[in-house]
C-alpha positions in Angstrom: -33.2 -33.8 1.3 -31.0 -31.5 3.9 -28.0 -33.2 5.5 -28.2 -31.8 9.2 -24.8 -32.0 9.9 -23.4 -30.1 6.9 -26.0 -27.5 7.4 -25.3 -27.2 11.2 -21.5 -27.1 10.4 -21.9 -24.1 8.0 -24.1 -22.3 10.4 -21.5 -22.8 13.2 -18.6 -21.6 10.6 -20.7 -18.4 9.7 -21.2 -17.7 13.5 -17.2 -18.1 14.1 -16.6 -15.7 11.3 -19.1 -13.3 12.7 -17.4 -13.5 15.9 -14.0 -12.9 14.3 -14.9 -9.7 12.8 -16.1 -8.4 16.2 -12.5 -9.5 17.7 -10.6 -8.2 14.8 -12.1 -4.6 15.2 -11.3 -4.9 18.8 -7.8 -6.0 18.1 -7.6 -3.2 15.6 -8.1 -0.4 18.5 -6.3 -2.3 21.2 -3.0 -3.0 19.7 -2.8 -3.1 16.3 -3.5 0.7 15.5 -1.1 1.7 18.4 1.7 -0.6 17.1 1.4 0.7 13.6 1.5 4.2 14.9 4.8 3.6 16.9 6.6 1.8 14.3 5.6 4.0 11.4 6.6 7.2 13.3 9.9 5.5 14.0 10.3 5.0 10.5 9.2 8.3 9.5 11.7 9.9 11.7 14.5 7.7 10.0 13.3 9.2 6.5 13.7 12.9 7.8 11.4 14.1 4.8 10.0 17.4 5.6 6.5 16.7 4.5 6.2 13.1 5.2 3.6 12.2 8.2 2.0 9.3 9.8 -1.5 9.5 10.6 -4.8 7.7 11.7 -7.5 8.4 9.5 -10.8 7.5 11.6 -13.8 9.2 9.5 -15.5 5.7 9.2 -15.6 3.7 12.5 -14.3 0.1 11.7 -12.9 1.2 8.3 -10.1 3.3 9.7 -6.6 3.5 8.4 -3.1 4.1 9.5 -0.8 5.8 6.7 2.8 6.8 6.2 2.2 9.4 3.6 5.3 11.0 2.2 3.4 14.0 1.2 3.6 16.3 -1.8 6.2 18.4 -3.3 7.3 20.5 -6.6 7.9 17.8 -9.3 10.5 20.3 -10.7 8.5 20.2 -13.9 6.2 23.1 -15.1 4.0 24.0 -17.7 4.5 27.2 -19.6 1.1 28.3 -21.1 2.3 30.4 -24.1 -0.6 32.4 -24.2 -0.6 33.9 -20.9 3.1 33.4 -20.0 2.0 31.5 -16.9 3.9 28.6 -15.4 2.0 26.1 -13.7 4.2 23.7 -11.5 3.4 20.1 -11.6 2.8 18.6 -8.1 4.2 15.2 -7.3 2.6 12.9 -4.7 5.8 11.0 -3.2 4.0 7.8 -2.3 2.2 6.3 0.9 2.1 3.1 2.7 -1.4 2.1 4.0 -2.8 -0.3 6.7 -6.5 -0.1 6.2 -9.2 -1.9 8.2 -11.5 -3.8 5.8 -15.3 -4.5 6.5 -14.7 -7.9 8.1 -11.8 -6.4 10.6 -8.6 -8.0 8.6 -6.1 -5.2 7.3 -5.2 -4.7 4.0 -1.6 -3.5 3.2 -1.2 -1.3 0.1 1.4 1.4 -1.3 0.9 4.0 -3.6 3.8 5.0 -5.8 4.9 8.2 -6.4 3.2 10.1 -9.4 3.1 13.5 -10.8 -0.2 15.2 -11.3 -0.9 15.8 -14.9 2.1 13.6 -16.3 0.8 10.1 -17.4 -1.5 8.1 -15.3 -0.8 7.5 -11.6 -0.2 3.4 -10.9 -3.1 1.9 -9.0 -2.5 0.9 -5.4 -0.4 -2.2 -4.9 -1.9 -4.5 -2.3 1.2 -6.4 -0.3 -1.2 -8.7 1.5 -4.3 -8.8 3.7 -3.6 -9.9 6.9 -5.5 -10.9 10.3 -4.8 -8.6 13.3 -2.9 -11.3 15.3 -0.9 -11.9 12.4 0.5 -8.5 11.7 3.8 -8.3 13.8 6.4 -5.6 13.9 8.5 -7.7 11.3 5.9 -7.6 9.1 5.6 -3.9 9.4 9.4 -3.6 8.7 9.1 -5.9 5.5 6.3 -3.9 4.2 8.5 -0.6 4.8 11.3 -2.1 2.9 8.9 -2.9 -0.1 7.8 0.8 0.1 11.4 2.0 0.1 12.0 -0.2 -2.9 8.9 0.8 -4.6 9.5 4.6 -4.2 13.2 4.5 -5.1 12.7 2.3 -8.2 10.5 4.9 -9.3 12.5 7.8 -8.6 15.6 6.2 -10.4 13.4 5.0 -13.4 15.1 4.0 -16.6 15.7 1.7 -19.1 18.8 0.1 -17.7 16.9 -2.8 -16.3 15.7 -5.4 -18.9 12.1 -5.2 -19.6 9.9 -8.3 -19.9 9.4 -8.8 -23.6 5.6 -8.3 -24.5 4.4 -11.4 -26.9 6.1 -14.7 -27.8 9.6 -15.6 -27.9 10.6 -17.6 -30.8 11.9 -21.1 -30.2 15.6 -21.1 -29.6 15.9 -17.6 -28.6 16.1 -17.0 -25.1 16.5 -13.7 -23.2 17.9 -13.2 -19.4 14.8 -12.1 -17.3 15.6 -10.8 -13.8 12.8 -11.8 -11.1 12.1 -9.0 -9.0 10.4 -9.5 -5.7 9.2 -7.2 -2.8 
């Protein structure tokens, strides 16, 4: 037997979620996208990098994004083909901070770490968080930008000075000092 009160409650919740999606999409266009463009442009100017740009990617309506892309540059590494004597410069993608609309109007915040094409595998995108448009404030954008700066700086300054988390088990009585890294 169907509990009518439970069923009515679930139907009401579904309708509310559908209405939220419509409102979130409106909020993206009315307030969120302009705020992202303005704030990220301010941070881009502070970076003073020649190939960096802020752009709205609007190819698919309601799945738009705003990105701070640090562009591509020469990695300073070249591959020498001994047979032809040709040098091929490896290109470096310098990193990207992305605010992507999801299908339901919420906003996924991601970062792409730098990588060098043809040198190892690029790290997968890191999702920082998913927010409703009304939750995204300028202070959050600043926090995301700081996490992005930390990520690209750590990538550029990679070495083995920092202790790495051990793989496997730790024998009883053997303690290691671990450093917690937070975004």
